[in-house]
N, C-alpha and C positions, 0 to 999 in steps of 0.2 A: 831816646833822649836827644835833645837838641844839642848842636855843637855851639850854640850861642847862649849866653846867660840872659836872665830876665832883664837885667840892667842894660845890656847891649841891645836887646830887642826894643825896649822902650826908647832908647837913644836913637835907633834907626828912624823911628817915626818923628821924634821931637827935633833931632839935630842932623839927620841925614848921614849918620856915621856912628862909630863907637870906638872906644879906646881898648887896646889890647896891651896888657902889661902896664907899665907906668905912663908913658906918654906916646905910645905908638898909635896914632889916630888912623882909623880905617874909614875911608870914604865909601859910602854905598849910594845907590840910586834907588829912590822910592819910585817904583814902577806903577803901582796901582793901590788904591784903597777905597773901601766902600764907605758909605755914610754910616754914622753911628746908628745901630739898631737898639732901640730901647727894650730892655728886658725887666722892667719894673724898677728894682733898686739899683740896677747897674745898666750899662750899655756896652756894646762891643762892636768892633769893626775888623774886617779882614785886611791885612797888609801884605803886599807883595813887593819885594825888593831884590836887587841884584848885587851880588858880592863875588868878586873873583870870577866873573863870567858865568855864574850860576844864579838861578832864580830861586827864592825862598818865600814861603807863605806862613803866616801865623795870625792868631787872633789877639787883639789888644782889648783889654777890658778897662772900664773906668767906673769909679763910684764917687759919689759926692753930688754937688749941685752947682749950677751955673753961678750962683752968688757966693759960693764958698770956694773951697779948693777941691780939685779932683785928685783921687789916688788912682794910679795906673798899675795894672798887672798885665803881663804878657803870658800867653799860653806856652807851655813847654813843648808843645807839639809843633815846632817850627820844622817844616818839611821842605825838601827840594821839589820844585814844580817846574813844569814846562808850559809854554804857551800853546793853546789850541784855538785856532780861529774857526768859527762856524758861521755860515750864512743861514739866517732863518727867515722864512716868509710868514708874515702875519696877515690873516684875513680879518677885516673889520666889517661888521654889519652896522649900517646906519639906517635909520627910519626917517624918510623925508616926506613932505606933503605930496599928495598925488599930482598937484599942479606942476611940480618941479621934475617929476619923473619922465 
């Protein structure tokens, strides 16, 4: 179970922070987010943020349409994550005319 509420997680993405208790605003840093991935009737994106020196990740879902209003839901699977950097080499094959080879 996540230590954050759904309302707090939505607020991380919309407002870069969330409220704890009555007025105790907590600033967070939005570190990374993917593009919206269309899933038919809804779309989702992965969000990574930092809070109190730790990194957390969760999925944000939206339903609705561009011309109306969206409704947002956050997954309750907000987990602590760490950064892993990897260097990848990509080989690309191109076909060129014989005259240019």
